[in-house]
Phi, psi and omega in degrees: 000132176304143185302313181302318180295318184301312184294320177302318182292324173298320178291319177297320175294321178300322178293317177302318182303309181299317177299320184277344175306314179291322181302313177306310179297310184296316177308312185283320176302321176291323180288327181294336183298344179275350180289133184298310186235057178289167169212160185294138169281122179284162174296321178301314185286331178292316188294315185298315184296339178296338178270355181281144180215161178247124185298317181222104183291342173280334182250320189274105179259348182208109188238131175259145181232122183048026181055025183236326181230158180228137167253121188236118182311129185300117174052028182051031179291148167284163178294160169263137175244115186234131183240126179268193178298340178277358176080002187268135178268128175243155181243132178232124175241131180253134181224135171286136176266112187239133172277124186304314180296112179085355183045057183260130181277124181240003176176179178234115177271132177247128177251116183242116183251124180272184187294344180264356184092002179286134181254131172242145179238144176217143180240116178272120177292161168285165194284353176272353188293153183289159183302325182293330176294312181296320172306314184291325179291317180303313183296318180299312185287328176295325174298317183293318181302331179286338178267320181253098184304132180067020179298318180299315179310304184293318178297318180293323178298314182294316184290322178292324180288318183290322186263005181049041179242102190251335178257131182201166175238125177283151180275002180051036176053031175084002183282149170259097184295340181293331184271348184240034188301135178279165182278131171252151178180205189268350178296122179244105189192185183236160170293154186286346183266013170288150184258127180259138175276128184264162181297333183273007181094347180274189181224155183210142176296145184298320179295343184259359179295141176240154170307136182096342171295153178250125182242166180271141171236148184240127172285118188301330181278307184277337189066011177284143184257147172208167182259136178232157183262138179287123174268328185197142172252107182285131181241116174270148184299154182292122173219169175270080186288149168285139180231127175264134177240132180234138174255123185248135180235140165237117181235125176236131182235150179227127175273129180239177178301321187272342175158199186260120177270129177233128169261116188237123175235143182226150172219159173225141188224138174234144177197166170295144187306333184270004182286133179291144174226159169252117175262174175298329183280340182137188182279136178205161175288145185299330175291343177265347177299132181253148173307131186102343173302156174247135182237140174279131186223160178274122172265106188302329181286325185262336186080004178263165174259120187231161178276138175242146182268136171286107187267338184203135180223138171207159179226137183203172173294132183263001181084157189292129184189153170287153171230163193223158173209151183262136171240121185250167183275356180196174178073169178235002179220166167209172189254120180238119183055034183077006183248139180273125180232163184268146170295146176292000000 
């Protein structure tokens, strides 16, 4: 992988992590509000539960600890086996953490086993837990994510799927976006660290594109690809532009005897809100794209162009920066971060 692409992919995954930390928490918290008799998970219980384990995840569905707490397999579900873009298969098992006295659900224990057999544990607090418990949880899953690439993405996908919570509003990490409003205007473009798919099969940062470079264009109807030559890279002056970010996911699942096999691929794209895109429903501005829309993307593993679901969308000030757009001698589209976007 080219060095520039490597660093860009690290930045992309870091941004996905920040967005999805809240999604994981919100998904479970919203579902837990339906529990009849929840009670807060204390910090002492949170720390203690980190020492709990299940001897045999294939057989042990109901385990007692110190005659005080119980781990009960969530809805008797079989494990999830999830494979990402890296081709590595991970296993996720979910257990309710129950306080025996009163049989109160106080959290959800996640056992995550990687391809080498290494086990990671995470405890999602119930919605009544104090802020300091949630802060500890956020830190713990962020630490796991640093060691296990895309852990948060995979966990949030499973929780959203399992708990049937697809629509949500992010809290923007406490920022007041009205006080940090980005610049809106007629500039239709992308930040310079987005990655362009080149005609030779390589990739290049948008800000490094030169006239004469050849990039890929896709016919939106036939999905056939061809090479076009760049005439110009338009550079707009540095401003604090409003930036729309979308997280796109393609997930395929198959129920098997041993559990649910999931293949998961994710992409993230950033652009000024007025940049045009082609969705399954037709052409629209990225700022108008809604969660649940389908966008044509390149599946790097198969080399085919497939529809991805817009799973998360947010808009905020992007900070003072130049923004860019490609003008080519033919075609109407190009591939940015693996997503088909329109030339302006």
